[in-house]
C-alpha positions in Angstrom: 24.5 -5.7 -7.6 23.9 -2.5 -5.8 20.4 -1.2 -5.6 19.8 2.5 -5.4 17.8 3.6 -2.4 14.4 4.9 -3.4 11.3 5.5 -1.2 8.3 6.5 -3.2 5.1 7.7 -1.7 1.6 7.0 -3.2 -1.8 7.7 -1.8 -5.3 6.6 -2.4 -8.7 7.7 -1.3 -11.5 5.3 -0.6 -15.2 5.6 0.5 -15.6 2.2 2.1 -13.7 -0.9 2.9 -15.3 -2.6 -0.1 -14.1 0.3 -2.3 -10.6 -0.1 -0.9 -10.5 -3.8 -1.5 -11.7 -3.4 -5.1 -9.1 -0.7 -5.7 -6.2 -2.7 -4.2 -6.9 -6.2 -5.7 -5.9 -5.5 -9.3 -2.9 -3.5 -8.1 -1.7 -6.2 -5.7 -2.3 -8.9 -8.4 -0.1 -6.9 -10.9 2.6 -6.3 -8.4 2.7 -10.0 -7.3 3.0 -10.9 -11.0 6.1 -8.6 -11.1 7.5 -10.5 -8.1 7.3 -7.5 -5.8 6.9 -8.0 -2.1 3.7 -6.7 -0.6 3.4 -5.8 3.1 0.0 -4.9 4.6 -0.2 -2.6 7.6 -3.9 -2.0 8.4 -5.2 -0.7 11.6 -8.5 -2.5 10.9 -8.1 -5.6 8.6 -10.1 -5.9 5.4 -8.8 -9.5 4.9 -12.3 -10.9 5.0 -13.5 -8.6 2.2 -10.4 -9.4 0.1 -11.0 -13.1 0.5 -14.6 -12.8 -0.6 -13.7 -10.7 -3.6 -10.8 -13.0 -4.7 -13.3 -15.8 -4.8 -15.4 -13.9 -7.4 -12.8 -12.2 -9.5 -10.4 -13.6 -12.2 -6.9 -12.9 -10.7 -3.7 -14.6 -11.7 -2.2 -14.5 -8.2 -5.4 -15.3 -6.2 -3.7 -17.8 -3.9 -0.8 -15.4 -3.1 -3.2 -12.6 -2.4 -5.2 -14.8 0.0 -1.9 -15.8 1.7 -0.7 -12.3 2.4 -0.1 -11.5 6.0 -2.3 -8.5 6.7 -0.1 -7.2 9.6 3.3 -8.3 8.5 6.3 -7.0 10.5 8.4 -4.4 8.8 11.4 -6.4 7.6 13.8 -6.9 4.8 13.7 -10.7 4.8 15.2 -11.1 1.3 17.7 -9.3 -0.8 16.0 -8.6 -4.1 16.0 -5.8 -6.6 12.2 -6.1 -6.7 10.2 -3.4 -5.0 8.9 -3.7 -1.5 5.4 -2.2 -1.2 3.8 -1.2 2.1 0.1 -0.6 1.9 -0.9 1.4 5.0 -4.5 2.2 6.1 -6.0 3.5 9.3 -6.3 6.7 11.3 -3.9 9.6 10.5 -2.0 8.9 13.6 -1.6 5.2 12.7 -0.5 6.0 9.2 2.0 8.6 10.4 3.4 6.1 12.9 3.7 3.4 10.3 5.4 5.7 7.8 7.8 6.9 10.4 8.7 3.2 11.3 9.1 2.2 7.7 11.2 5.2 6.8 13.4 4.7 9.9 13.9 1.0 9.1 15.0 1.6 5.5 16.9 4.8 6.0 20.3 3.2 5.7 19.4 0.4 3.3 19.7 0.3 -0.5 16.3 -0.8 -1.8 13.2 0.2 -3.6 10.3 0.9 -1.3 6.9 2.2 -2.0 4.5 3.3 0.7 0.9 3.6 -0.2 -1.2 5.5 2.3 -4.9 4.8 2.0 -7.2 7.6 3.3 -10.8 6.9 4.3 -12.4 10.0 2.9 -15.5 9.6 5.0 -13.6 9.4 8.3 -11.0 11.9 7.3 -13.7 14.4 6.3 -15.5 13.9 9.6 -12.4 14.5 11.6 -11.2 17.3 9.4 -7.7 15.7 9.0 -7.6 14.9 5.3 -4.5 16.7 4.2 -2.7 15.3 1.2 0.6 17.1 1.1 2.8 17.6 -1.9 5.2 14.8 -0.8 3.3 12.2 -2.8 4.7 11.0 -6.1 1.6 9.1 -7.3 -2.1 8.4 -6.7 -3.7 5.0 -6.8 -7.3 4.8 -8.2 -9.5 2.1 -9.5 -7.8 2.6 -12.9 -4.3 2.1 -11.4 -1.4 4.3 -10.5 -1.0 7.8 -11.9 1.9 10.2 -11.5 0.9 13.4 -9.9 1.9 16.3 -12.1 3.6 19.2 -10.4 2.0 22.5 -11.3 
């Protein structure tokens, strides 16, 4: 079965690491239920916060969430029609570098890939480098993903 190549870009804004963890947990849980592959690329890990929260929240995939590798290599270790989701957080430079590496790795492969860039609004605002361009397809919030309407 041939999979059509698709790289979708999503972004989210967060005010603290706790906010990011609370926003990502339901999304990650849902995607693991769909059997999608989740790859975490964080400049500064929030694994400790995720593990604390999974102990307090009702999540179907609690064990799989706790077992995620928070700095997994970029690889295509299995051939599956399910989506591969890269969640990237860090400085603008770190996110740009990770996006470039992910795009380069998958440029000649047929697969569905989603890149979610997580912007710390406090740090980005301080540095003056929060620029969400029009290349994003969706936004992830505490309510889930929403398509960005083009106007």
